[in-house]
C-alpha positions in Angstrom: -22.6 13.6 -11.2 -22.5 10.0 -12.5 -21.1 7.0 -10.7 -19.3 4.6 -13.0 -17.8 1.2 -12.6 -14.0 1.7 -13.0 -13.4 -2.1 -13.8 -15.6 -1.9 -17.0 -15.3 1.9 -18.1 -12.0 2.6 -20.7 -12.4 6.2 -19.5 -11.0 5.4 -16.2 -7.6 3.8 -17.7 -7.1 6.8 -19.7 -7.8 9.3 -17.0 -5.4 7.1 -14.4 -2.8 7.0 -17.5 -2.7 11.6 -17.5 -3.8 12.6 -14.1 -0.7 13.5 -12.1 -2.1 12.7 -9.0 -2.6 9.2 -10.1 -0.7 6.3 -8.3 -0.6 2.4 -8.4 -3.4 2.4 -6.6 -6.0 3.7 -8.9 -5.1 1.5 -11.5 -7.2 -1.2 -12.8 -5.2 -4.4 -11.4 -5.5 -3.1 -7.9 -9.3 -2.7 -7.9 -9.6 -6.4 -10.0 -7.5 -7.8 -6.9 -9.4 -5.9 -4.2 -12.8 -7.4 -6.1 -11.4 -10.4 -6.5 -10.1 -11.4 -3.1 -12.1 -10.0 -1.2 -15.4 -9.4 -3.1 -15.0 -5.5 -2.6 -17.1 -3.3 -5.7 -14.9 -0.4 -6.7 -16.8 2.7 -8.2 -16.1 5.9 -9.5 -18.0 9.4 -8.9 -17.1 11.7 -11.5 -18.7 15.0 -13.0 -18.5 13.8 -16.9 -21.5 13.0 -18.3 -21.7 8.8 -19.9 -20.7 10.5 -23.6 -18.1 12.6 -22.3 -14.2 11.9 -21.1 -13.0 11.6 -17.8 -11.8 15.1 -16.4 -11.9 14.1 -12.4 -13.1 11.4 -10.6 -13.0 10.1 -6.9 -12.4 6.2 -6.2 -13.8 4.2 -3.6 -14.6 0.7 -2.5 -17.9 -0.3 -1.1 -17.0 -2.7 2.1 -19.4 -5.2 3.7 -18.6 -6.7 6.7 -20.8 -8.5 9.7 -17.6 -8.3 11.9 -16.7 -4.5 11.1 -19.7 -2.7 9.3 -20.6 -1.5 6.0 -18.4 1.5 5.0 -17.2 3.4 1.9 -13.6 3.5 1.8 -11.0 5.7 -0.4 -9.2 2.9 -0.9 -8.8 -0.6 1.0 -5.5 -1.7 1.7 -3.9 1.5 0.2 -1.7 3.6 1.6 -2.9 6.7 -0.2 -5.9 7.5 -2.3 -5.7 10.9 -4.1 -9.1 12.4 -5.4 -8.3 12.6 -9.2 -9.5 16.1 -9.5 -8.2 19.8 -10.6 -10.7 22.0 -9.2 -11.2 22.3 -5.7 -14.9 23.5 -6.2 -15.4 20.4 -8.1 -13.9 18.5 -5.4 -16.3 19.8 -2.7 -19.2 19.1 -5.1 -18.2 15.7 -5.8 -17.4 14.7 -1.6 -21.0 16.3 -1.1 -22.3 13.8 -3.5 -20.7 11.0 -1.7 -21.3 12.0 1.7 -25.0 11.7 0.4 -23.9 8.2 -1.0 -22.6 7.2 2.2 -26.3 8.5 3.9 -28.8 6.6 0.9 -26.4 3.2 1.2 -26.3 3.4 5.3 -23.1 3.3 5.3 -21.6 3.4 8.7 -19.0 5.7 7.6 -16.8 7.2 4.3 -13.4 7.4 4.9 -10.6 9.4 2.6 -6.7 8.5 2.5 -5.7 11.1 0.7 -1.7 11.8 -0.2 -2.1 15.6 0.4 -4.0 17.5 3.0 -7.5 18.0 2.3 -9.0 20.7 4.4 -11.6 21.6 1.2 -13.1 18.0 1.7 -15.5 19.9 4.0 -16.5 20.6 8.1 -18.3 17.2 8.2 -15.1 15.5 7.7 -12.7 14.9 10.7 -9.6 13.4 11.4 -9.5 9.6 11.3 -5.8 8.6 11.7 -2.5 9.9 10.8 0.7 8.2 9.6 4.1 9.2 8.9 4.5 8.8 5.3 8.0 8.4 3.6 9.2 9.2 0.0 13.1 9.1 -1.4 13.6 11.7 -3.9 15.7 10.1 -6.9 17.0 13.1 -8.6 20.4 13.3 -7.2 23.5 11.0 -8.2 23.3 7.5 -7.3 26.7 8.5 -5.2 24.9 11.0 -3.8 22.0 8.8 -2.8 24.2 6.2 -1.3 26.1 9.1 0.9 22.5 10.0 2.1 22.5 6.6 3.7 23.2 5.7 7.2 26.3 5.1 7.2 26.3 2.4 10.0 23.0 0.9 9.4 22.6 1.2 5.6 25.8 1.7 4.1 28.0 -0.8 6.4 24.6 -3.6 5.7 25.0 -2.9 2.5 28.6 -3.8 2.2 28.2 -6.7 4.3 25.3 -8.2 2.2 27.9 -8.1 -0.9 30.8 -9.8 1.2 28.1 -12.5 2.4 27.7 -12.9 -1.6 24.2 -12.6 -1.2 22.3 -13.1 -4.7 19.5 -11.3 -6.1 16.6 -12.2 -8.3 13.5 -10.0 -9.6 10.3 -11.5 -11.3 6.4 -11.8 -10.7 5.7 -15.7 -11.2 4.1 -18.1 -9.4 7.5 -19.1 -7.5 8.4 -15.5 -6.7 5.0 -15.1 -5.1 5.5 -18.4 -3.0 8.8 -17.2 -1.9 7.3 -13.7 -0.9 4.7 -15.3 0.9 6.8 -18.0 3.1 8.8 -15.0 4.4 5.9 -13.2 4.7 4.4 -15.8 7.0 8.0 -15.4 9.0 7.6 -11.9 9.4 4.1 -11.7 10.5 4.5 -14.4 12.6 7.7 -12.3 14.3 5.2 -9.5 14.5 2.5 -11.1 15.9 0.1 -10.8 13.1 -2.0 -13.0 10.6 -0.3 -12.7 7.0 -2.7 -11.6 3.8 -3.9 -14.6 2.4 -1.9 -15.8 -0.5 -4.4 -15.1 -2.9 -4.4 -11.5 -2.5 -0.6 -11.6 -3.6 -1.6 -14.2 -6.7 -4.3 -11.4 -7.8 -2.0 -8.7 -7.1 1.0 -10.4 -9.8 -1.9 -11.5 -12.2 -3.9 -8.5 -12.8 -0.9 -5.7 -12.2 1.2 -7.3 -15.0 4.6 -5.6 -15.1 3.9 -2.7 -12.9 4.7 -5.3 -10.1 7.8 -6.7 -9.1 9.0 -9.3 -6.0 12.6 -8.7 -5.8 14.3 -11.6 -3.6 17.8 -11.9 -1.8 19.1 -15.4 -1.0 22.2 -16.9 0.9 23.4 -19.7 -0.8 20.3 -20.3 -2.7 18.1 -20.0 0.6 15.6 -16.9 0.5 16.5 -14.2 3.1 14.6 -11.0 2.1 12.3 -9.8 -0.4 10.1 -6.9 -1.4 7.1 -6.4 -3.5 6.9 -2.9 -5.2 4.4 -1.6 -7.6 5.2 1.3 -10.1 2.8 3.7 -12.1 4.6 6.1 -14.7 7.6 7.4 -12.7 6.6 6.5 -9.0 7.8 3.4 -7.8 5.9 2.0 -4.1 7.8 -0.1 -1.6 4.3 -1.9 -0.5 5.1 -5.5 0.9 8.9 -6.2 2.7 9.4 -9.5 4.8 12.7 -11.2 5.6 13.9 -14.2 8.2 15.3 -12.5 11.1 17.7 -15.4 11.9 19.7 -13.6 8.6 19.3 -10.3 9.3 23.1 -9.2 10.2 23.8 -10.3 6.3 21.7 -6.8 5.5 19.4 -8.6 3.0 17.0 -5.7 3.4 19.0 -3.1 2.6 20.7 -4.8 0.3 17.0 -5.1 -1.9 16.3 -1.1 -0.9 19.9 -0.6 -2.5 19.0 -2.6 -5.3 15.4 -0.8 -6.0 17.5 2.5 -5.5 19.8 1.4 -8.6 17.1 0.1 -10.8 14.8 3.3 -10.1 17.4 5.2 -11.0 18.1 3.1 -14.3 14.8 3.0 -15.5 14.2 7.0 -14.9 12.2 6.5 -12.0 11.4 10.1 -9.9 10.7 8.9 -6.7 10.3 5.8 -4.2 7.4 5.6 -1.8 8.6 4.1 1.2 4.6 4.3 2.3 3.3 5.2 5.9 4.5 4.3 9.3 2.8 4.5 12.3 3.7 7.1 14.0 4.3 4.7 17.4 6.1 2.5 15.6 9.7 4.2 15.9 11.6 1.6 14.5 9.9 1.7 11.5 10.0 5.2 11.1 14.0 5.2 12.2 14.4 2.8 9.6 12.8 4.5 6.8 14.8 7.4 7.7 17.7 5.8 7.5 17.4 5.8 3.7 17.3 9.6 3.2 13.7 9.9 2.4 11.4 12.8 3.6 8.9 12.7 6.3 5.6 14.3 6.4 2.4 13.5 8.2 -0.1 11.5 6.2 -4.0 11.7 7.6 -7.4 9.9 7.1 -10.4 11.6 6.9 -14.3 10.2 7.7 -17.6 11.3 8.0 -19.4 10.8 10.2 -16.7 10.8 12.8 -16.3 7.3 14.6 -14.3 5.7 17.1 -11.2 4.0 16.3 -12.9 0.4 16.6 -13.3 -1.0 13.3 -10.6 -2.9 11.0 -7.7 -3.3 12.9 -8.7 -3.1 16.4 -8.5 -7.3 16.8 -4.4 -6.6 16.2 -4.4 -4.4 19.8 -5.6 -7.2 21.7 -1.8 -8.6 23.5 -4.5 -11.9 23.7 -4.5 -12.3 20.2 -1.4 -11.3 19.2 0.2 -14.1 21.8 -2.0 -16.6 19.8 -1.2 -15.7 16.2 2.4 -16.0 17.5 1.6 -19.7 18.3 -0.5 -21.3 15.5 1.0 -23.3 12.9 1.4 -21.6 9.1 -1.6 -23.4 7.6 -3.9 -21.8 10.9 -2.2 -18.4 10.8 -2.9 -18.5 7.1 -6.7 -19.6 7.2 -6.7 -16.7 9.9 -5.6 -13.9 7.3 -7.7 -15.4 5.0 -10.8 -14.7 7.4 -10.0 -11.5 9.2 -8.6 -9.3 6.5 -11.9 -9.1 4.1 -13.4 -7.2 7.2 -10.5 -4.9 7.4 -10.4 -2.9 4.1 
């Protein structure tokens, strides 16, 4: 078993390019953005010798924090990160080695966020958290996909957006990132949470290249809704979305998702990953369901088992959330810059 640096070893890029379970979260661009923004150091554990091509690899980052402790996470800020392994017996050998690394580095825990059920991780891994995962199959025709949208909540909103003459743009320049971030501030304030720092989105745009797109809906030139998506081969990931609540009745978000579906079909995409939703967030779950997505459980695993007092605990405080909703934009942004590096 060997540990390699995925930021400098070209064999990792080759494995990600051809492995059927790889996603945009495995790409070098995502890892570069994590390191540049938060200082997380990625590494890959593989069975390949230094002179051999990679046939497998488990990706993780070491997250060091005085607030939430040191841990190994596969993978920070990713909704999922499947181990790139074909042989289940090899997976067990690699995960056992990672458990050893967790102990050797005196980490608080090791967390896996696989896309699929992972009973073969080993009995020492226990369920950490569970979410709903939503995915839209793009194999039906556009007409069939439109019929699969909720008639009142989505179809009607798309027609309303067209009636309102909303305009549509797609890009990844600094102007697009700033437009996205300004709406992100509005949305996160509405949800009483700070946003991730703008440097995170700038680093993503810089390092992901043409695998990242920002889509913007405007009313009379003013941005009212935006999506940030990632792509790897024929899979599109909807990663971030934000909007101005004052214009929700104009259907900006349904309009953007329909544009995404149209463009996905036109460019040969097989599916759109709508990401995870907290099971108790009934509104978000229902919203994603209304696009005709398939829904299943997404489970994270930890060794050793720990209480849920990490990462997102600060967001569960009602007092903190009320405070975030009242902070000026500059202070709210600064709070996100300070806090998110401890979340991972």
